[in-house]
C-alpha positions in Angstrom: 134.6 83.6 59.7 134.6 82.7 63.4 135.7 79.5 64.8 135.5 78.1 68.2 138.3 76.0 69.4 140.4 75.3 72.4 143.9 75.4 72.8 145.3 72.4 74.0 149.0 74.0 74.6 150.4 73.1 71.6 152.4 76.4 70.6 153.0 74.8 66.8 149.4 74.4 66.1 148.4 78.0 67.6 151.1 79.8 65.5 150.0 77.4 62.2 146.4 78.6 62.8 147.4 82.1 63.1 149.4 81.9 60.6 146.6 80.4 58.3 143.8 83.2 59.2 146.5 86.3 58.5 147.5 84.3 55.4 143.6 84.2 54.6 143.4 88.0 55.2 142.2 87.6 58.8 143.7 90.2 61.1 144.7 87.4 63.6 142.9 85.4 66.5 141.2 86.5 69.5 141.9 84.4 72.7 139.6 84.4 75.3 140.5 82.7 78.9 138.4 79.5 79.2 135.3 80.1 80.9 135.2 83.6 81.0 132.1 85.7 80.0 131.6 88.3 77.0 132.0 91.6 78.4 130.9 94.8 76.4 134.4 96.7 77.0 137.7 96.3 77.4 138.4 92.9 79.1 141.3 91.3 80.6 140.2 87.6 79.9 140.5 88.3 76.0 143.7 89.0 74.1 143.9 89.9 70.6 147.0 88.2 68.8 147.8 90.4 65.5 150.6 90.7 63.3 153.3 93.2 64.2 154.2 95.4 61.5 156.6 98.4 61.4 157.2 101.1 58.8 159.0 104.1 58.5 156.8 107.1 57.1 157.4 110.9 56.2 154.1 113.4 57.7 153.1 115.4 55.2 150.1 116.6 56.8 147.3 116.8 59.4 143.8 116.2 59.8 142.2 118.5 62.5 140.6 117.0 65.2 137.0 116.3 66.3 135.1 115.6 69.3 137.5 115.3 72.6 140.1 116.1 69.9 138.6 119.3 68.5 141.5 122.3 68.4 144.2 119.7 67.9 145.6 117.2 65.8 143.4 114.3 64.9 145.5 112.0 62.9 149.2 112.5 61.1 149.0 112.1 57.6 152.0 110.2 56.1 153.8 108.9 53.4 155.2 105.6 53.0 158.3 104.8 51.1 156.2 103.1 48.2 154.0 106.5 48.1 151.0 105.3 49.6 149.5 108.0 51.8 147.9 106.8 55.2 146.5 108.4 58.2 147.8 107.4 61.6 145.5 108.5 64.9 145.3 105.7 67.0 147.8 105.8 69.5 149.0 109.7 69.4 149.4 110.7 73.1 147.8 114.1 73.9 151.2 115.7 74.0 151.5 114.2 70.6 148.1 115.7 69.3 149.1 119.2 70.8 152.4 119.5 69.5 152.4 117.0 66.5 155.7 115.9 64.4 156.8 118.6 62.0 156.1 118.2 58.3 158.6 116.5 56.7 159.7 114.4 59.8 160.1 110.8 59.7 
């Protein structure tokens, strides 16, 4: 659900709104600079406010890259402590893709 609200400077209200959105299954809030126009690209007038989550995972495999990453690692297949398998690709540097962490690395 999208809402258009103006921030009145009350950080407690902003935090409460953020928590409501996250507890309702949303990713977070998008904060736009007042008066700014929509841009069909990354914008310095828009801030994504998301919950930060951190976890340790063990590398159990790799997925091949496609497109500009063809011939390199596209994503890491990792296992979380609870046994869940996830694929991590966003945020990998070119160096990571060329020489990924070894299988078994945490």
